[in-house]
N, C-alpha and C positions, 0 to 999 in steps of 0.2 A: 625581431625578424618576422616578416609576415608568414602566415600559414600558406603552405603550398599543397593544394588538393585539386583534383579534377572536378570542375564545377558542372553540375547538371541540375537544372531547375526541377524540383519535385513539388507536385501539388499536394498540399495538406488541406483536405476538405473536412469540415465539421458539420455533422447533421444537426439541424435544428428542428425542434418540435415544441409544442406548448408544454410548459412546466419543466424545461431543462434546468439543470443546475449551472448557474452562471460561471462559477469558478472552474467547473469541469471543462468549460469552453475556453475561458480566457487564460487559465493557467497554461495549458499546452500551447495556445496561440502565442503567449509571451515567450515561452521557451524557444519555439521555432523562430520567432521574430528576432530573438537574441542571436541566433545563429546567422540570420540574415545581416545583422549588424556587424558580424565578424567577417562573413563571406557573402557579400551582396549577391542576390539572385539564387541563393541555394534553395529557397522554398517560396512557392506561391501559395498564399494563405487565402482560403475561401470559405464562406459559410453557405451551406446548401440546405434549403428549407424543404421539409416534408409537408408543411402546413402554412401556406400563405407567405407573402413578402415580408411582413413584420410579425415576429414571433415573440411571445412574452415568456420570460424566464420565471422560474419558481419564485424568485424574490420580487417579481413585478416589473423588472426592467424590460423594455421593449428593444429588440434587436432587429436591424434591417438585414435581411439575407442578401447575398450576392446573386444567387441563382436558385431556381426551383429544381429540385432533384429529379432527374430522369434516369431511366434504366440504361441509357446509352452513355451516361457520363462516367468518366474514368479518372480516378485520383491515384496518386502514388500511395497515399495513406488516407483512409476514411476513418474519422474518429466519431464515435457515438457517445455522447455525454450521458450522465445520469440525471437524477432529479425525480421528483414525484411523477412527472409526466412519463418518464421511462417505464415506471412500474405499472402504469395504467394505460399505456399507449395502445390505441386501437386504430389500426391502419385500414384504409379502404383498399380494395384490390389493386387500384392504380398506384397507391402509395407503397404498398408492399412490393409490387413489381419494380417500382423505381428503386427502392432501397436494396432489394435483392440483386437487381441488375448492377447497380453501382458497386455493391460489395464484391460481386464476382469479378468485376473488371479491375478492381483496385489491387495493388500489390500487397498492401497490408490493411487489415481492419483492426481498429483499436476500440475497445469499450472501456469507459471510465466509470468506476464505481457501479451504480445501479444501471448504467448503460448495458450491463450484462443481460438485463431482462430483454432488451431489444436484440442484442447479439444472439441470444438464445433462439430467437425467431429465425435467424439466418443459418443456424447449425444444420448441416445436412448429414452429419455423422456425430457420434459421441465425441465431445471435446472437454478439455479442462478449462474452466473459467474461474478467474478471481473476481471477487466483489467485496463490498463493504461487509464486515462481519455481522452487522446488525440485520442484514437482509439475506444472508446466506441460506437460512432455512427456508424462507419463502421462495427463493429462487430455485432451490433444489426440489421443492414440492412442485413447482410449475414445470420444471424440465428434469424429470427423474433420470433420463438417460445421460445427462451431462454430469461431469465431475466438478462439483463446486468447491472451490478452495477459499476458505475465509481466513487462512493463517499466513498468507504471504502478501507482499506489496503488489507484485504483478507476475504474470505467467505468460508463456508463449507456447502456442499449440497450432501447428500448421501456419497459415498466414494470419491467424488471429492472435492479437495481443490483448490482454485484459488486465486492468489494475483495480486496486481497492479505492480508497477515498481520494479526496482532492489532492493532497500532497503527494500521494503515490503516483498520480498522473504526471506530476513534474518529474519524479524519478524515472518513470517510463519514457517520457519525452526525451530526457537527457540520454537514456539508453539508445533510443532510436536515432538521435542526432549523432551519437558515437558510432553507431553502425554505418550511418550515411557519410559522415564527414571526419570521423576519427575522434579518439579520446581527447586530444588536445583541444579541439573545438568545443566538445561537450563540457570539459572542465572550465573553459573560459565562460561558457554560457552560465554555468552554475555560479561562478563568481559574480557575474553581472546581475544575476537574479538574487544573489545573496542567499543561496540555499546550500545545504550540506551536499557536497558532491557524492555522487550518486549512490544511494543505498541499493544494495543488491535486491533482486526481485524476491529471493526466498527469505528475506528478513521478515520477522513477525510484524503484523500490522499494529499491534499495541502491546504494551508490557503487561505482565501478569498482574501486578497490582491494579492497573486500570480495569482489567477484566474482572477482578474480584470486587473492586469498589462499585462497579455498576450493578452488582447484585444487591438485593435487599438484605443488608447485614442485620437488620432488626436489633435485637438485644445485644448483639456482638459488635455494634458500630464502633464504640469507643475502644474495644479490644483490638479490632481490626486496624484502626488508626494507629494505635500504639505499636502493633507488630510491624506495620509498614515503615514507621518512623524509627524502629529499633530492630533491624534484622539481626543484629549481633546480640540481642538480649536473650534472656532465659525464656525459651519457647516450649519448655516441657509442659506436659499436661497438668502437672501439679501446680506449676507457676501460673499458667493461664487460667486454670479453674479458680485459683485464689483471687486473681485479678477480677474475675467475673463474679465472685461472690457465690459460687456454686460448689457443690460436692464434685469430686472428680468424675464419678459415674454419671451424674446428671449433666455435667458440662460436656462430657464426651458425646453423650447421646444427642443433646440439643445442638451441639456444634456440627455434628455429622448431618443432622436433619437440615440445618441451615445452608451448609456449604457443600454437601454431597460427598464429603471425604473426612477422614480422621484429622484431628488437630495436628498430629505429627506430619502427615502428608501435606497438609496445608502450610505448615510452618516451613517445610523444606522448599515448597514452591515459592514462598515469599523470599526466602534467602537466596535461592538460585536466580530468581529474577533480578534481585539487587546485584548479585555477582555478574549477571549477564550485562547489566548496564555499565558496570565498571570495566568489564572486558572490552566493551565497545569504545571505552575511553583510552584503551591501551595500557591499563595498569598491569602490574606483575601479579603472578598467581598467589604468592604468599600473603601480601597485604590484603588481597581480595578475600582470601579464605578467612582471615581474621575479621575483616569488616562484615562479612556475611555470617559470622558466628559459627564457623566450622572448627572442629577440634584441631585439624591439621590440614595442610595443603593436600595430602593424599586423600583424606576423607572428602574434601571438596571436589577433587578430580573425579573420584568414583561416583559421587552423587550427581555431578554435572553430566558425566558420560551416560549414566543410567537414565537421566531425564531427557537429554537432548541428542543422544547417540553421536556425540562428537566431543573431542577433548576440549578443555578450556583454551588451550594454546591455539588449536586450529580455529576455534570460534573467534578468538581475538584477531588472528591473522586475516580472517575472512571479512570481519566487520569493522575493525578499528581503522580509523582514517590513516592513510599513508602519506604523511606530510612530505617525505622525501620524493616520492613519485610525483606528487602534485606539483612541487616546485620545479622538478626537472622538466615536466611536460609543459607547464604554463610559461616557463621562461622563453619558450620558442614562439610565444604568441604575442602579437602586438595588440593590446587592449585599450 
């Protein structure tokens, strides 16, 4: 049965500048275009250039803009991509006036990844901004009055939406499509794009093991790899120090110097992150507790609530995919 909604064409304009991240542009474009495939005429997609008719992306691709941005131009949604150009963008007075004017006239402004560096120029009051975790510190130093959030996929503050990296821009685009056209259309778009339907904005950008692996593990590299692969194993200080070939005292001191926390605290973080992944897959509490190496389900619940300020059951209900709901909603859509 076809979808029945009130159609209203909305202009989605994406700002282009030298050094933009191509996927920050084409990811959202493809998401909104998928909505057009389901409901023709829902969105008018345009590329607005701040710098010339042809703009070079960070990867070297050249893109032809539809229009040169002016202060009098109005979009329903103005999207600002990230990329190396966003972090170093220097606007002439005329370009700044054009960007500021277009942003004020637009119903929604969206920054993707390091597009937050450009969005920060537009902030007229303290705002909460999401960005890629790698650049959060740099962004906070540049705009100390803003609240920079590197722990979420996307946030909404006033008429400004901001997201983390490339895939988070797809999540945010699907959220905006849901707001405009309904959840059923957004779900169908996700299916067409073959992406996970839609992760919540407050979901973490990356798992704890990835965060830990990106640090220089140094002499503990092999030990870290074993801990991540064996969250149910013996992570006691005695066992870990023996694996490292060190005395317990020396191991504890060197480990804390490397990772900034005690071995026990670190081990709990590894286990809880493993448990969090299983919760998002919809597994039950008892087998998760065993898989993550906790003595009991109650011990797991207490540790999880202490770390994340939410019960494992509530976390699972919030983040685990709801197959029943998806089937019910998508059955109404002709795809």
